[in-house]
C-alpha positions in Angstrom: 52.8 86.6 69.8 56.3 87.0 71.3 56.6 84.4 74.0 59.1 84.5 76.9 60.1 81.9 79.5 61.2 82.8 83.0 63.4 80.0 84.2 65.3 77.5 82.2 64.7 74.1 83.9 63.1 70.9 82.8 59.6 72.1 82.4 60.8 75.1 80.5 62.3 72.7 77.9 58.9 71.1 77.4 57.3 74.5 76.8 60.1 75.4 74.4 59.4 72.2 72.4 55.8 73.2 72.4 56.4 76.7 71.1 58.6 75.3 68.3 55.7 73.5 66.9 53.1 76.3 67.1 52.1 78.9 64.5 51.8 82.5 65.3 53.9 82.1 68.5 57.5 83.2 68.5 60.2 81.7 70.8 61.4 85.2 71.6 63.2 85.3 75.0 64.4 83.2 77.9 65.9 84.2 81.2 67.9 82.2 83.7 69.8 83.1 86.9 73.0 83.2 84.9 73.6 84.3 81.3 75.5 81.2 80.1 72.6 79.0 81.0 70.1 81.2 79.3 72.3 81.5 76.2 72.7 77.7 76.0 68.9 77.3 76.3 68.2 79.9 73.7 70.6 78.3 71.2 69.3 74.8 71.7 65.7 75.8 71.5 65.7 78.6 69.0 65.0 81.6 71.2 65.9 85.0 69.8 67.1 86.5 73.0 68.7 85.3 76.3 68.9 87.2 79.5 71.0 86.5 82.6 68.5 88.0 85.0 64.7 87.9 85.2 64.5 91.7 85.7 66.5 92.4 82.5 64.1 90.2 80.4 61.0 91.7 81.9 62.3 95.2 80.8 62.1 94.0 77.2 59.0 95.8 75.8 58.5 93.5 72.9 57.4 90.5 75.1 53.7 89.7 74.9 53.4 86.8 77.3 55.7 85.3 80.0 55.6 81.7 81.1 56.8 81.3 84.7 58.6 78.0 84.9 60.4 78.2 88.3 59.7 76.0 91.4 56.3 76.4 93.2 57.9 78.3 96.0 58.9 81.1 93.7 55.8 81.4 91.6 54.3 84.2 93.6 57.5 86.3 93.6 58.2 85.8 89.9 54.6 86.2 88.7 54.4 89.4 90.7 57.6 90.7 89.0 56.0 90.0 85.6 52.8 91.9 86.4 54.7 94.8 87.9 56.7 94.9 84.6 53.4 95.1 82.7 53.5 91.6 81.3 50.7 89.1 80.7 51.5 85.8 82.7 51.0 82.1 82.2 52.2 80.6 85.5 52.9 76.9 85.9 50.9 74.9 88.4 50.7 74.9 91.3 49.9 78.6 90.6 51.1 79.6 94.1 51.8 77.9 97.4 48.7 79.4 99.1 45.3 80.8 98.2 46.2 84.2 99.7 49.1 84.5 97.4 46.9 83.8 94.4 44.3 86.4 95.6 47.1 89.0 95.7 48.3 88.2 92.2 44.8 88.3 90.8 44.1 91.7 92.4 47.3 93.1 91.1 46.6 91.8 87.6 43.2 93.4 87.7 44.7 96.7 88.7 47.2 96.4 85.9 44.6 95.2 83.3 46.8 92.1 82.6 46.0 88.5 81.9 47.2 86.0 84.4 46.3 82.3 84.4 47.4 79.0 85.9 49.1 76.6 83.5 47.4 73.4 84.6 47.2 71.8 81.2 44.4 69.3 81.8 42.0 72.2 82.1 42.7 73.4 78.6 42.9 70.1 76.7 40.2 69.0 74.2 39.8 65.8 76.3 38.2 67.9 79.0 35.2 68.7 76.8 35.1 65.1 75.5 34.6 63.8 79.0 32.1 66.6 79.8 30.1 65.7 76.7 30.0 62.0 77.5 28.7 62.7 81.0 26.2 65.2 79.6 24.9 62.7 77.1 23.5 60.6 80.0 25.1 57.4 78.7 26.5 56.5 82.1 23.5 57.9 84.0 23.9 60.0 87.1 27.5 60.2 88.2 27.8 59.0 91.8 31.5 58.7 92.4 34.9 58.8 90.9 38.5 57.7 91.5 41.8 59.1 90.3 45.5 58.5 90.9 48.7 60.0 89.8 52.1 58.9 91.0 55.7 59.1 89.7 59.0 58.0 91.3 60.6 61.4 91.6 63.6 60.6 93.8 66.0 62.5 91.5 64.1 65.7 91.7 65.7 67.7 94.4 62.9 70.3 94.7 60.3 67.7 95.4 62.1 66.7 98.6 62.8 70.3 99.8 60.2 72.0 102.0 61.8 75.3 101.2 60.9 74.8 97.6 57.3 73.8 98.5 58.2 70.2 98.0 55.9 67.1 98.4 53.4 65.2 96.4 50.4 67.4 96.9 51.4 70.6 95.0 53.2 68.6 92.3 51.0 65.6 91.5 48.1 65.7 94.0 46.8 68.8 92.3 45.8 66.8 89.2 43.4 64.3 90.9 41.9 67.3 92.8 41.3 69.2 89.6 39.9 66.0 88.0 37.3 65.6 90.7 36.3 69.3 90.5 36.0 69.2 86.7 33.4 66.4 87.2 31.6 67.4 90.3 32.1 71.2 90.2 32.0 73.6 93.1 29.8 71.5 95.4 32.4 70.3 97.8 31.2 69.6 101.4 34.1 67.9 103.1 37.7 66.8 102.6 39.5 64.1 104.5 43.1 63.1 103.9 46.1 61.3 105.2 49.8 61.5 104.2 53.1 59.7 104.7 56.1 62.0 105.2 59.8 61.7 104.4 62.5 64.3 104.8 59.8 66.8 105.9 57.6 66.6 102.9 54.5 64.5 102.0 55.5 61.7 99.8 52.2 59.8 99.5 48.7 61.3 99.8 45.3 59.8 100.1 42.3 62.2 99.8 38.6 61.7 100.0 36.3 64.5 98.8 32.6 64.4 99.6 30.4 66.5 97.3 26.7 67.5 97.6 24.2 64.9 96.4 26.0 62.0 98.0 28.9 62.0 95.5 32.4 61.1 96.5 35.9 61.2 95.0 38.7 59.0 96.2 42.2 60.3 95.2 45.7 59.0 95.5 49.1 60.6 94.7 52.7 59.9 95.4 56.2 60.9 94.4 57.9 57.7 95.5 56.4 55.1 93.1 54.6 54.7 89.8 50.8 54.3 89.4 48.6 53.5 86.4 47.4 57.2 86.4 43.8 56.0 85.8 40.6 57.9 86.4 37.2 56.3 86.8 33.9 58.1 86.6 31.1 55.9 87.9 27.4 56.3 87.2 24.0 54.6 87.5 24.1 53.3 84.0 27.8 52.7 83.4 31.2 54.2 83.8 34.1 56.0 82.1 37.7 55.0 82.2 40.3 57.7 81.5 43.8 56.4 80.7 46.2 58.9 82.2 44.4 61.8 84.0 47.6 63.9 83.6 47.3 63.8 79.8 44.3 61.7 78.7 45.2 59.1 76.0 42.1 56.9 75.8 38.6 57.6 77.1 36.5 54.4 77.3 32.8 54.0 78.1 31.3 50.9 79.7 27.8 49.8 80.5 26.7 48.1 83.8 27.7 44.7 82.4 31.3 46.0 82.0 30.9 45.9 78.2 32.9 48.6 76.4 30.4 50.6 74.4 32.5 53.5 73.0 36.2 54.6 72.8 37.3 58.2 72.3 40.8 59.3 71.3 41.9 62.9 72.0 43.4 64.6 68.9 47.1 64.5 68.2 49.1 67.2 70.0 52.5 68.8 70.0 53.1 68.2 73.7 49.7 69.1 75.3 51.0 72.5 76.5 49.9 74.2 73.3 46.2 74.5 74.4 47.0 76.7 77.4 49.2 79.0 75.2 46.4 79.2 72.6 43.9 80.0 75.4 46.2 82.9 76.6 46.5 84.2 73.0 42.7 84.3 72.6 42.2 86.0 76.0 44.8 88.6 75.3 43.3 89.3 71.9 39.9 89.7 73.5 41.2 91.9 76.3 40.2 89.3 78.9 42.1 89.1 82.2 41.5 85.4 82.8 41.0 82.2 80.7 37.5 80.6 80.9 39.2 77.2 80.9 40.7 78.0 84.3 39.0 80.9 86.0 40.7 82.8 88.8 38.1 81.7 91.3 38.7 78.0 90.5 42.5 78.4 91.0 41.7 79.9 94.4 39.3 77.1 95.3 41.8 74.4 94.5 44.5 76.2 96.5 42.1 76.6 99.4 41.5 72.9 99.4 45.3 72.2 99.4 45.8 74.8 102.1 43.3 73.0 104.4 44.8 69.6 103.6 48.3 70.7 104.6 46.9 72.4 107.7 45.3 69.1 108.7 48.7 67.4 108.4 50.5 70.1 110.3 52.7 70.7 107.2 53.5 74.4 106.8 55.6 75.5 103.8 58.0 78.4 104.4 57.0 81.1 102.0 59.4 83.0 99.8 59.2 86.7 100.7 
C-alpha cells in the first residue's frame, strides 16, 4: 500500500516513524505548503516523493491512502480535497471541528465509494479488546462508574492557543477521556455537564461529567496547561480496573473489593501505536469497506456532537475554515 501524508508537522513525523517499521506499507509521498519542507521531510523519513502543494500530491494516481496531519481547523477542507481527488483517507483526530462537517465528509465518501476514518489510535489498539474482555468476564461485576484524565503542558504549541486553529483542550486531549467513557458505556448517554477555564480565548482546563443509562457515570478531566497521571479507572460491584495512560495503555491492572491486585495485563509491544489504525485501513480497503469497524462513522459523529454541545454550553464558538 502506497501511503501519503498531507502535512509535515510534528504528528506527521510520528506517523512516518510508524510506516518505517511496517511491512507492506510504503512511505510513498509527503506534501507540505512549500517544497523545501516536503523534500526535507521526505529525505529524513525515507519517502519516495515530495510535493510542494497538497493539490499536486493528490493528483498522483499511485497513492492508495492519505493521512491528513494538519491542524483540526483544516481537517474538513483537506479531507474533502482528498476525497474529491479519489483518495482513501485516514484523518487525524479530532476528525473535524463539528459533527456537521463530519456528516458532509461521510456523505461525500459514500458517493465516491472511498474509505474515510478517524485516526483516534486508542480505538484501534489491542488494549481496547483487552479491557472489553476483562469487563465481559464479570471479574469486576457490573460497571457502575469510571474516571479518566489526560493533561499535558502544551504552552509551546501555538495551534493549541489559537481559536482560529480550533485550539483548546477539548478537541486535542479531552476527546480521549470522552472516547474512553463511550468505549466502556457505549451509546447510552443521557446527560453531559461540564465546566472550563479559559485563557487567550481557548479552553485550557475542562471538567466533564457524563451520565449514562442505568445510573452509570463518567467523570473526566483534561488540560493543556499541566501534566496529569493519565489514569483511567473502571469501577464495578466486585472490583475495579486501573488503566495506566488512557492515551496509550501501558499496564492494565485488576483489583478486588479489598484493593488486592488480582491480575495484570500488558499490551503487546508496538512500533508507535499508530500502526493499528493503518492496518485497519488496509483491511477495510482490501475488503471494499467505506469505514473501519474499530471507529464507525456514526461513533465519530456522536463524539463530535457531544463536543459541539459542550462548547455551546461554554459559549465557545470556533471560527470554521471555509
